[in-house]
Every structure is written in C-alpha cells, then in structure tokens.
N, C-alpha and C positions, 0 to 999 in steps of 0.2 A: 424428557429428553432421552433419545436413544443414540448410542454411539456405535459406529461401525468402522471396520477396517477394510479398505479396498487394496488388494494386493495387485500391483502392476509388475511389469518386467523389471523396473528399477527402484520401486519404492513401496512402502506400506503406508497408505494414506488414511489417516484417522479423520473421520468427519462426524458431526453431530447433527441430528435432526430434531428440532423442537416443533411438535405438532404433527398432524396426520399427513400421510401420503397415500392416495391422492389428497390434495388439499381440501379442507372443508368449505372454503369459500369459492372454489373454482379458479382462483387466481394462481399464477405460477408461484412456486416456492421462491422465497427471498433468500438469496445466497449472499453472505457477507464474507469478503476475503481481504487479506492484507499480505504484506511481506516487508520485513521479516516478522511482523506480528503474526501470532498464531490465533487460534480460536478464542483463547482466554481474553484477548483484548476486545472482543465483541459482545461480551456477556451483558454489559449495560445497555447496548443498543438493541440486542435481541430481546431483552426483557421489556422493551418499550413497544414491541410488536406482538402482544399476546394473541392477537386475532389472526396472525399470519403463521404459516409454516416457514420456519427460519432454519437455514442450513449454514453451518460454519465448518471450517476445516483447518488442519495444521499442514502447512506446506512441507514438502519432503525434507527430511532431515531437521525439522524444527518441531518443538513441542513434543507431541506423542508420536508423530510420524517418523518413520525410518527411511533410510535410503540404502540401496545395495547396488548403486550404479558406479561405484568406485570414484566418484567425483566429490569435490568439496565446494563447488561453485553453483550458482543459479543463473539461468538465462530466462528471458521472457517466454521463449518458445517452450522450454521445459515446464515452466510453471503453468502456462496456458494449457498444455496437453494434459497435465495433471488435473486441472480444474475441469477440463472437458471429460476426463474419465469419471470424475465424481458426478458431474451432471448426468452422464449416461447411466451411471449406477443408480441414480435416484429413480429413473424410469418414469419421470413425471413431466417430460417434455421440456421446452425451454424454460429458463428461470429469469426472474428479475434479479439484478445484481447491484449491490453497493460494494465498491472496491476502493480501498484507501492505500495511499503511498505506493510502495512497490507492488502491492496488489492491484492498484489502478493501472500500472504499466502492464502487468500480466493480463489484466482484463481487456485492455486495448489489443494486445496480441491475440487473445482468445477470440475476440470479435472478428479479427482479420483472418484467423486460421480456421475457426469453427463458427461461421456466421449464423448458424441456426440454433446456437445454444442459449442465446440471451435475447429477451424481448426488449428490455430497457436496462442500460448500464449507466449508473452514476459513478463516474471515475473521479475520486476525490484527491486532489493535490498529487498527481503523478510526478515524481521527482526526475523529470527528463532533462538532465543537466546540460546536454549538448545542444538543445534546440533553442535556448535563449540567445539573445544577441551577444552576450558575453560568455558563450559556451566554453571557449578555451580557458578563460580565467576561472570559470566554475569547475572545470576539470582539474585545474591546478589547485583550487581550494579543497576539492575532494581528496586529492593526493596528499595534501597537508594533514588531513585527518588520519589517513592511513599511516603516514609517516610518524605522527605523534603516537599512535597506537603501537606501531612496531617498535619504537624506541623506548617508550616509557610505560606501556601497558594500558589497561582499560580506563582508568581514571583520566589519564592524560588524553587518550583518544576521545572519550566522551566529552570532556571539556572542550576539545577542539571542534567536535561535531556540533555542540550547542552554540559555540561562537560562530561557526559557519552558517548554521541554519537560522540564527537570529539576526544575521547581518542584513541590513536594509539596503536595497538597491543593488547595482552591479558590483562585482568584485573588482575593486580598484586597487591602485598601489597602496592606498591607505589601509586597506584590509590586510594586505600581505606584510605591511610594515609593523603590524601589531606584535607585541611580545606574546609568547606562548601563554595561553590562559592557564591559571592556577586551578587544578582540580578542586582544591579545598574551597575556592570561591563559589563553586557550584554544589558543595556538599558531597563531593566524590572522593574516593580514596586515592591517596598519592602512591601507595605501595603497588608494586607490580606482582600480580599472581602468576605471571609467566604464560598465560593463555594468549593465543593470537587467532582464535577462530570465530570471533564475533562477526556475524554476517553484516552488521551495520557499519562497523568500524574498519574492517579489513577490505581487501579488494575482491572478496568473493561474490559480491552482488553488483560489481561494476557493470556487468553486461545488462543488468536491469536498468540502471540509471543512464547507460549509454544508448538505450533503445530509441529508435526513431519510428513512431507508429506509421503503419502503412495506410496513409490517408485514403488512397483510392480503394483499397479493399474494405476499409471501414465504411466508406461512403456507399459502396455497393451492397453492404450487408443490410438485412432487414431490421437490424437492431437500432433502436433509438439511443443515441449516445449523448450523455450530458457530462460536461467537464465542470466539476464543482471546486470551489475554493472557499476557505474560511475567511470571514471578514477581518480577522486579526492577522491573516497571513499575506495580505495583498502586497506588501512591500518586500517580503523576505523571499528566499529562493523558491520555496515550493509554491508560493503565490505567483511568482514570475513564470515558473515552469508551467503552471496551470493556464495562465494567459497564453503562453506560447503554444501549448497543446491545443487549446480552443481555437486559436488562430489557424493552426495547421489543418484543423477539421472544418474551418469556415464558420465558426460560431463564436459566441461570447461566453465567458464563464458564468456559471450560476452560483450566486453567493449563498453560503451557508453560515450559520452562527459559529462563533468561536474560532479555534485555531486548527492546526494540523491533526491534533487528537481531540477534536471538538466533541466526539461521541463518547469519550471516556468519562467515567466517574472518578472519584478520588483514589481509587485503588492503586493507580500507577503513579501517583504523586504529582501529576500535572493535569488536574481535572479540567474538562471542558464544560459544555452546557448540554448534557445528554438529552434533557427533556426538549429543549428548543431545537436541538439538532435532529432528533427523531421526528418532531413535528414537521420540520422543513423537508426531511427525506420523504415522509409520507405524502406531503403536498406535491413534491416533484414526481414521485412514482405515480400518484393518482392522476397527474396531468397527461399521462401517456394515452 
C-alpha cells in the first residue's frame, strides 16, 4: 500500500492505493469511500479484494486529512469535489466505487456533478433523511440526537443516535415519548469530556443527510448506479432511506448481507459479515 497526500485549495487529502496503477487486470480501480468514516473503516473490505487495485481516502478534516477552508461543516458538493480531485490525481480514468453511509450521499452528488468519474457506483445505505415519507419526523429525531450531544456530551449523544438508528418503522409519537436512553445501557461513558465537534452527533454533517439527489443528472450520467441495503437494515432508518433513494432513481434496492456496517470486521465493536459482504459486492460489480 502506498499513501499519498493531495493538496487542494482547501484541504490536504490523504489517500491510499493498494495495488498497481495502471491496474494489473485492466479494470478500473475500486474506490471505497465513506463519511464520516475514514479509510481505516475499509481495511477489512479492501483486504478481500487482493486481485484489485483498491483506493481509500480520508475525507477533509477527518482521519489524516486536513482542511484549511475555515469551515467545520461538510456538504455533499464539497465531498464530491474532493473525491473528484482524488480520481483525477490517480490518472487511471474512471473508477468503480463502493460508497457507504454519508459517503454514498457524496457519491451520488459526484455522479451528478462529475458524471465521467465513475463507471459503476454501489451506494450503500445513504442516510437521506428528508426523502422518506416521514421526513419531517426524521429531521426532528436527528435534532434530538444533536440536542442530547449538546446538553450531555458524547455518551448521551451516541446513545440517542443508536436509539434513533435502531428504531423500526416511521418516527411516530411513540418514538418521541421514550425517555432519554441511558449511555451505560450501551456501554458508553456518562461523563462529558466537553467536546462538541463529532461529525456524526453534531449538526456539522446535516447538509449531507439533508441532500436530495439530482435524479435527472444521475439518469443522464453514463454511470451504472446501484442502491444497496443490508438485509438487517430493511426496517430501520437507513433501510428506509435506501428504499426511498432507489425509488427516486426509478429502481429497487439491491440487498446485501448484514447491516449498515456489514463490511466491517470486529475491530470496531459491531462486526458485520465481511466475507459474505465482499462476495456480494464482487457479484454486483461483475454484473456491470
């Protein structure tokens, strides 16, 4: 693996390349992206593609990447343009892409803004909270996570986030009537370290989850777009947002093994099924 830093006007983007460029097999590089997950979250999945040249990166201001733009928030356009810059720096033509969570939102924006960058995009569980039928209630639930984080710190915010993301079905009065979840019940600290800059729990990534993909631009692009969802996610928010995103693009979701982090091994405490997940991803990519 070789690591590079691409300096742009607003960021220093660190990216990793596993394998040769140009690629040994003549296929496009496989680019794996997330948000707010950085490259470290894709180690298990990348290891399951030893025959491919695999690229991962840290979004600006996260992991090893820096930012000098004077901002603390992220937008889909900003993230898409950063990925576009890395694709250009590779000098290997368009890429195949697996994008997860906020990375899937950025990737949909990338296809709309830079349609020649990606041959096939597998967008896994994009958390597009405003496009579900209960969008206003979902926005309220998201605000509840931010409020818990602001008032009581990381443990309370993460407990609220887990409660929100594991709720099945639409966000009803029953959801909002629940007592605040106890961080200890999730094995999280109750003490407040004073920080309020977590991109997942603050409002700094709200522009990402507020995004509405440009369906017309995506349809006009040469990119094959696949909206993917984990089989264990179907009833929860990211499963429902995946269904809504697929419907917006005139397709049905493609089901993958496991959950929102189904490609993870046990390193992050919530293991998925990385072997099965990688096999399914290979199958979907090879079908293009």
